[in-house]
Every structure is written in structure tokens, then in C-alpha cells.
C-alpha positions, 0 to 999 in steps of 0.5 A, a space after each residue: 896871273 891867274 883869277 877866281 881859280 883860272 889861268 888868265 893867260 895874261 902876257 906881259 907887253 913892252 921891253 925884250 929882257 927875260 928872267 931865269 928861273 929863281 927858284 923850283 919851289 911851289 910854296 910860298 915861303 915867308 922869305 918868297 913873301 918879304 921879297 915879293 910885299 917888298 916889290 908890292 910896297 912900291 905901288 902907287 897909292 892915293 896920297 902915298 898912303 900906302 892902305 894895304 895889309 899883307 898876311 901870310 899863312 900855310 903858303 897863302 899870301 892875303 891882302 887887304 885893305 887898311 881902312 886906317 890910312 883911308 882918306 874919306 874925303 878925296 875917296 869916300 867910296 874907298 875906290 881909289 883906296 881898292 885900287 892902290 891895292 890893286 897895284 900892289 897886287 899887280 907887283 906882287 904877281 909881276 915879282 913871282 912871275 920875275 923869279 919863275 913861279 905861277 901865282 894862283 890870285 882868287 879876288 874878293 874871296 869874302 864877297 864884296 864887302 872890303 871893310 870885312 872881307 879880303 881883297 885877294 888871296 894869292 898862292 904859288 901853284 907851278 914854276 914856269 919860265 918867265 914870258 919875254 918882257 916880265 924881266 923888263 917889267 919887273 925892274 920897272 917896279 922899282 924906277 917908276 915914280 910920280 913925276 909932277 914936273 913939265 915933261 919934254 915936249 916929244 910926242 910919245 909914238 903910236 906904237 908906244 901908246 898902243 903898247 899902253 893900251 893893250 897893257 890896260 886891256 891885258 887886265 880887262 880895263 880900257 885905256 883911251 888916249 886924249 888926242 882929239 882937240 875936243 875931248 881934251 879942251 873938254 878934259 881940260 874944263 872939268 879939270 879946272 872946275 873940280 881943281 876950284 871945288 877941292 881948293 876952296 873945301 876946307 875938309 879937302 885941304 885939311 886932309 891934303 895937310 895931313 898927308 903932306 910930310 917935311 919929314 925927309 923920313 917920313 915913310 908915307 904921305 907926300 914929300 916936299 921932295 916931290 911937291 912943284 911950288 905953287 909960287 912958280 909961274 907954270 902955264 898947263 893946258 891941263 890944272 895940276 894937283 897943288 900939293 904945296 900946302 905946308 908953306 915952304 918954298 917948292 921946286 923952281 920951274 925953269 919954263 914957263 911955257 904952256 904944257 901939252 902933255 899926253 892924258 890917257 883915260 884909265 876905265 872899266 865897263 862896270 864900278 864896284 870893288 871888282 872893278 876898281 880892283 882890276 883898274 889898279 891892276 891895270 895902272 900898274 901893268 900901264 905904269 910899268 911898260 911906260 916907265 920901261 919905255 921911257 915915260 914919267 906920268 902923274 895923276 890928274 886926280 882932281 876929276 876923278 875925285 868928285 862924283 859929278 866931275 867923274 861922270 863929265 869925264 866918262 862924256 868926254 871918252 865917249 860915254 862908255 864905262 866908267 873913268 877910272 884914273 886920268 894920267 898925265 904922261 910924257 917923256 922926262 925933261 932931260 935937263 931936270 935933276 933925277 927925283 929922290 925915291 919916295 919911301 915907304 914903310 917897313 915891310 913889318 908894318 904891313 905883314 904879317 907872318 903868321 906861319 913860317 914854312 921853310 925858307 925858299 
């Protein structure tokens, strides 16, 4: 990926696949843009709000925040909205990379005010053979999904954890796997406190209800198919966000044993729009590496939503930088049924083709 017009030299860790060059063009055509954005919209986003808008003009793809899809109670500063867009940006870049194209990305070209300017621009500047692992990571995007169910108790090997840390560092972020007992206990308390606050906040509950979907054909929001019902006994070391707010039975859990999932805290050195965008890219890369290694993940977002508890998370990870996301990770339960894919908005709703260069 290149940012600010300079080659960053980033490489994609994980996987041993490679993709052959799919095109000889250096023009980002309408066809290429549609294919790239189809990959972009598979990115994770807060409450599956999909708060991005793309615009192709003269071979340049602009990314902007769609503030009509903001989640102001849980995300008043639009931090998680920008992170969601950053994840979509990484997906776009990776899809082009796997096709044998080198893309230049300029972030915040209009300045840091995300309400007025673009978050990023992307243009194809060269063709080159994909790096080892590009194809494997690109393929993982289509298989990644949020899994809130209990994980298999198997531990993650140290080599894999180091690979996840390297993935975050590749995007200029840090990743702290919480393995220390005292840090895990501290985070568990923080999450429980934040969860209690949000559970007893009528505005938060109303907002969550607005993004909950019972229609199986809904193209955004949190569908019932991925909600784990709160009426079933479940004990976890860490409080899980309860999406079961519509009064219907969720999925039944078969085992009430206490869960001890892996926990990763993703963070940045600073805390502005550029850092949020960077954290979104890192989140998408980490999740792609995790998926390609057979892991599943879900966010533990309660402690990140609230500024007071977010500061406490920073202290639990050593007091350096700012926590941007907490991930619960582990191997899926082999006895669990595969989760259905979460639907996405149609491409024509998120991509404007202002100009239409010749198709690739």
C-alpha cells in the first residue's frame, strides 16, 4: 500500500498462495472499481452500518464517510465509523494487489475534518506480481465473519500470535495479546462496568434496536442469524455485548462452561482521524490473517465505546498509546453450524461512477 504518495513497502503476512497478474492496465476502470468495491463492502463496520461511500472519477476512486449511517450514541466522535472505512480501504487495496496492480493511496487529502472532506483517494500507478500471501489474504476476506459464539478451548500457537502482531505493525499500529492474568482480570472488570452502563442507557438501547434486523433480506444492521440469545446460560471471562434486544429467541448454546478466549487489544500511538483510519486498515489486515489461519473473532466493543473505560483499557495494556479495538479470538467450535454470511448493501448504493473509462 502507498500512502501520501510514497511507497510504504508493506507486505502481507500469512498464507502461501500467490495470484497471477490479472490485468496489464494501470487505469482504474469502472469494471475494476466495481470489483474492488465489492470486496470493500465485506469489511467489518460498527453495527454493520456500512458507513462508506465511493466515487470514481477520471481513474481516481474517492472514499468518503457516509454520516447518514453514523451511530452517534455508541460512536459520538465517529471514531469507529472512520475505522470501518479504513477497513474497507484495506480490502480495496488488497483486492487490487491480488490482481497484480499497485495502488497509491492518499489519506485525508482534504484535511482531518471527516465531515467535509474525503477520507482517502486511490489510484492504480503500476502493475506488479502479487507478493506471496496476497491471494490467501484476499480469499480470506470472503470467509471472514463476526462469530460471537463460544470458541474451541484450544490455545493459539505463539507463532500465530506473532503473525497477528506483525500484521498490525504493518499498518503502523500495535497489537497487545492479553495473556497476563492481572491484565485479563482488569479488562474483565472494565468490560463488565462498560456493559452495565450501556445496558442501562435507554438511548444506547434504542440505537441498538434501530440497527437490529429481523428481516432476513435486510442489507445492513445486525441480523438475527448472528445473534446469540441472552436467555441461554453462558459464562465467559469477558462480558459479551448483548444484541438480543428484539425479544426473539436467539441461538442456543450447548455448553455453559466458562470461556477463556484469546484477547487482542489493537491500538495506535496517537488518536486522531488519521490514526482511526490506520487502525481500521490494521484491523482488516489482522482479521484477514486470523481468518486465513482458521481463527474466528468478534469485538468486545463496550469498553471502547465509552471514553472513560477506553482510558482504563490503555492502562491495562501498559499505558502507551490509545486502544482502538478489542478483539475476542479463537478457533471456532468444530461442532457449531457454519454461520450464514451477513448481507451487504448493493454496490450501486455505495459507488458513484462519475466517469466511465474503458473497461479493463
